N, C-alpha and C positions, 0 to 999 in steps of 0.2 A: 775406525775401528773403535777407539776409544769411545767416541760419542754413543756407539751403539751397545757397548759391552753391559750396561746396566739392564738394558732391555732384553738382551740375550740370556742372561743370567736370570731374570724373573719367568723367563720361558722354557728354562731349564735347558738351553741349547749350546753346546760347546764348539765353537767354531772360530778359529784363527783367521788372520788376514789374508792368506794364500787361500784359504777354503772358501773365504766369503768371494774373493775376485772371481774364483773358478764357478762359483754358484750364478754370481751375477752374468759372467760371461756366457754361461751356458742357456741363460733366460733373456739373452740380447738385452741387459740392462747397464751395459758400460757405454759411456760416451765414446762414439767411434771417433777415430783421427781421421782428418781430413787434409786434402791440398787445396792450396789457394789456387783460385783460378779466375779471380776477377781483380785487376789491378786498380786500387784507389789512390795511388801516391805517384804525382807527376813531379819528379824532382828536376826535370830538365829545363831549368829556366835560369835567369839572370839576377834573381832577386837575392838579396842578403842572406846567407845562412849563418845564424848565431853559433856560437861555441856551445858544447855539450857541458853545461854547467852541472848536470848530475851525475856525470862520469866518477868523480871524486868526493862527492857530496855523502855525508852519511845521515839518514832521515831520522829524527828524533822525536818529531811531533806531528800532529795533524796540520793540514794546510801549510805545510813548509813549501810543498810543490804542487802541482797538477799536471798531469800526464794527458795529452790529446791524440785522438786517432779517428779515422774514418773508415768504416766498413759497408761491405757490400750486402743488401738484401733485396727480395723480390717482391713484386705485387702481380697480379695478372694484367695490369696495364703496362708493367714494364719494370725498368731497373729503379732500385730506392736506394738510400744511403741514410746510415745512422752514424752520428759525429757524437763522440762522448768526452767527458773531461773528468778525470779521475784523481781522487788523493791517493799518491801511491803508498802513503804510510799507513792510512787506515784501510785502504782499497775500497774506500767509499766511491760510489759514481755520483759525483756533485753536479753535474750537469749534462744534458744530451739533447738531440734534436734530429729530427727525421725530416726528410725530402725526397723529392724524386729526381733532384740534382747534385751535384758535388760543388755547387759556387760557394764562394766565401761567406756568404749568409749563414749557411748551415754551420759552418764552424764557429760563427760569431754568437749565434744563439746557444749552442751549447755552452760557450764561456761564459755568457751573461748569465744562465741559469746558474752555473757553478759561483759565480760571485755572488750571486743573490743569497745562495745557499751557505756561504762561508760564516762561522759563527765566531771565529776569532779574528783579532785586528792585528794584523802585521803589516809592516810598512811596505814591504815587497814579497812576492811569491813567485817562485821559479815556475815559469811555464813551458814544458818539455813537448817536443812533437817532432814527427818525421820531417823532412825536409821538403814536402809537399807545397804545392804552389800556393793553396789556401792559405797555409800557416806561414808562409814566408812573404806574401805580397803585401805592399804598404799598407793596403786597405785593412787588414788583419793585424799586422803586427803594430801599426800606430793605435788601433783599438784595444790591443792588448796591453800596449804600454801606458795608455790613459788611465786604465783600471789597476795601475802598478803593479803589472806583472813583469818580471825580468825573463825576457826570452831565451830559450836553450832549444837545440836542435840536434838531432843526430847527426853524425858525420859520414857514417857509411851507410850502406844497404842492409846491412844487417838487423833484422826484426828484434835483436836481443837489445840493442841500443834503446828501445822504447817498449820493452817486455811487458811491463806491467800493463800499459793501455792495450797492447795487442792480445794479452790475455784475458782481459775484461771483456773485450769484443768477442772473442772466439767463446767465452763461456756463456755471453748472452744468446749467441747463436746457436750454439750446439748442447747446451744444458736447458735452455729455455725454450728452444724452439724457433727462434727468430729466424733461423736458415730455410724454414718452409716459406713457399710462396703463398702470399695471402690475397684476398679480393682486391682491397684497394689500400690506399694511403692512410685513410682514415682507421681502418682496423689495424694496421701496422703501428699507428701511434698509440692505439690502445694497447696493444701487446707489449709493446715497448715500455709504457707508462707502468704496467703491472710487472713484469720481468724487473725493471731497475728496483721497485719498491721490495719485491722478494728478494732480490740480490742483497740490497742494502741490509734489510732488515730481519731476514731469516737465514741467509747462507752464511755457515761458519767455514772459517778457514784454519788449515793448520798453521800456517803461517801467523795467525792472530791468536793462537792459543786456545782454539775453538770457540771464539767469539765472533760475531757478526761485525761487518764493516762500521755500522752505525753505532754499535756499543765502543768499539776502538776509537772511532773519531770523537764521539762526545767526550771521552775520558782524556784527550788530548795527546798524552805521551805515557799511556799506560803500560807501552810495549818496552820502554827504556831500560827497565832494569830486568828484562828477561833474557834469558841466553839466545833467543831466537830472534830478539827484536832489533837489534843494529843493523838496519836494511841500507845496503850501499847498492846503488844503481851501476853496474859495470857498463 
């Protein structure tokens, strides 16, 4: 509402938050809540599960951590999957990958892109994910550790333990239309690329002081001295 205030005033429109929400609801413009119907996390395995390093960590700057997740998409040819790697401080999507399977290479491609897109030099970066087999298997964990990531995983089945990553995937699907079935994987890749670019560079966040993820990311620690900035992952 704060973001729209100047435009409403110029148009001589007086409208509060509740009235705006009512108007959006009446015109079917609110993002609909959905239920999860496709499981992408297989945590029933015997691979080592790292401790949750983010639980008591206060995030104070960009690239202090990265959170990863895999979500389900659809094409006419069948199932497709999107892996994302996001900076939880700036909310910037650092890396992503799309495939028609959930093999470990999907997660590795997203992490590789994230590593290439990092602009600050840190000796180690926390890598947080769920306990899915893709993230816990030696193929992936050794790959991540070679790139100086310090592994961290959720301890329960509670999605709030990886809330930022879960939220990013939901935003891409239900705000940018990636939940809709498309013709093929090639088109899906194009749509994901466009959605990530818009999300990083144009989507403002209340938690970022009405700034975009890209703006906050480049500023490194611009949230540090704001009242809403001391981000703690529970």
